[in-house]
C-alpha positions in Angstrom: 24.4 -3.9 -4.4 21.1 -3.5 -2.7 19.1 -6.7 -2.5 15.5 -7.4 -1.3 14.5 -11.0 -1.0 10.8 -11.8 -0.8 9.2 -15.0 0.3 5.8 -16.4 1.4 3.6 -16.1 -1.6 1.5 -18.9 -2.9 -2.0 -20.2 -3.5 -4.6 -19.9 -0.8 -8.4 -20.4 -0.6 -10.7 -17.4 0.2 -10.7 -16.7 3.9 -7.2 -18.1 4.3 -4.0 -16.5 5.5 -0.5 -15.9 4.2 2.6 -14.2 5.6 5.0 -12.4 3.3 8.5 -11.6 4.3 11.1 -9.3 2.7 14.7 -9.2 3.9 16.9 -6.3 2.9 20.7 -6.2 2.7 22.4 -3.0 4.0 22.2 -1.7 7.5 21.0 1.8 6.4 17.6 0.2 5.6 16.7 0.1 9.2 16.3 3.8 9.0 14.0 3.7 5.9 10.4 3.2 5.2 9.5 -0.3 4.3 6.3 -1.0 2.3 4.4 -3.6 0.3 2.8 -2.8 -3.0 0.8 -5.1 -5.3 -0.1 -5.2 -8.9 -3.0 -7.2 -10.3 -3.2 -8.1 -14.0 -4.3 -5.0 -16.0 -4.1 -2.7 -13.0 -1.6 -0.2 -11.7 0.7 -1.0 -8.9 -0.9 0.2 -5.6 0.3 0.7 -2.1 -0.9 -2.0 0.3 0.8 -1.0 3.5 3.9 0.9 4.8 5.8 1.2 8.0 8.2 3.8 9.1 11.5 3.2 10.9 9.7 4.2 14.1 6.8 1.8 13.5 4.1 4.1 12.2 1.9 2.3 9.8 -0.4 3.1 6.9 -2.8 0.8 5.1 -4.9 0.9 1.9 -8.6 1.0 2.8 -9.2 -2.3 1.0 -6.9 -4.2 3.5 -7.5 -2.4 6.8 -8.5 -4.8 9.5 -7.3 -7.8 7.5 -3.6 -7.2 6.8 -0.9 -6.2 9.3 2.6 -4.9 8.4 5.5 -5.2 10.8 9.2 -4.9 10.8 12.3 -6.3 12.6 15.0 -3.7 12.4 17.6 -6.0 13.8 17.0 -8.4 10.9 16.1 -5.6 8.5 13.0 -7.5 7.5 9.5 -6.4 6.8 6.5 -8.7 7.1 2.9 -8.6 5.8 0.4 -10.8 7.6 -2.6 -11.3 5.4 -5.8 -12.7 6.9 -9.3 -13.2 5.5 -7.9 -13.2 2.0 -10.3 -12.4 -0.9 -10.0 -13.2 -4.6 -9.5 -9.5 -5.3 -6.2 -9.7 -3.2 -4.7 -11.8 -6.0 -1.7 -10.0 -7.4 2.1 -9.9 -7.5 3.2 -8.4 -4.2 6.4 -6.2 -4.2 8.6 -5.2 -1.3 9.8 -1.6 -1.3 12.4 0.0 0.9 13.5 3.7 0.7 13.4 7.1 2.3 9.7 7.2 1.5 7.1 4.7 0.2 7.3 4.2 -3.5 10.9 5.2 -4.0 14.2 3.4 -3.5 14.6 -0.3 -4.0 12.2 -2.9 -5.1 12.1 -6.7 -4.7 11.4 -9.0 -7.7 7.8 -9.7 -6.5 6.0 -12.7 -5.2 2.7 -14.1 -6.5 -0.3 -14.3 -4.2 -3.3 -16.2 -5.7 -6.6 -16.4 -3.7 -8.8 -19.0 -5.3 -11.0 -22.0 -4.5 
């Protein structure tokens, strides 16, 4: 059974930082794309960032320059460092691992709330 375990969400003030982590079970995942998606209330789920097995990254325009995705293939873990957070970043963040972004396995989600 594939499992993705997310951690690191929470409440932060505007301008603050958070680091999300997602650990995957199953050694095959080190060959897969790992990504973070988010879904705000009343909105569709959207891609935040993705990283290939070789380290190539892709970011949504809204987070470029503020968020950084990285991965540790030995630990089969993907990270999302989020800096300069804005209220509009408030959402449930989901980890995704698969042969391409948006397919494969999903984590249960972790809430990120940016508010003063």
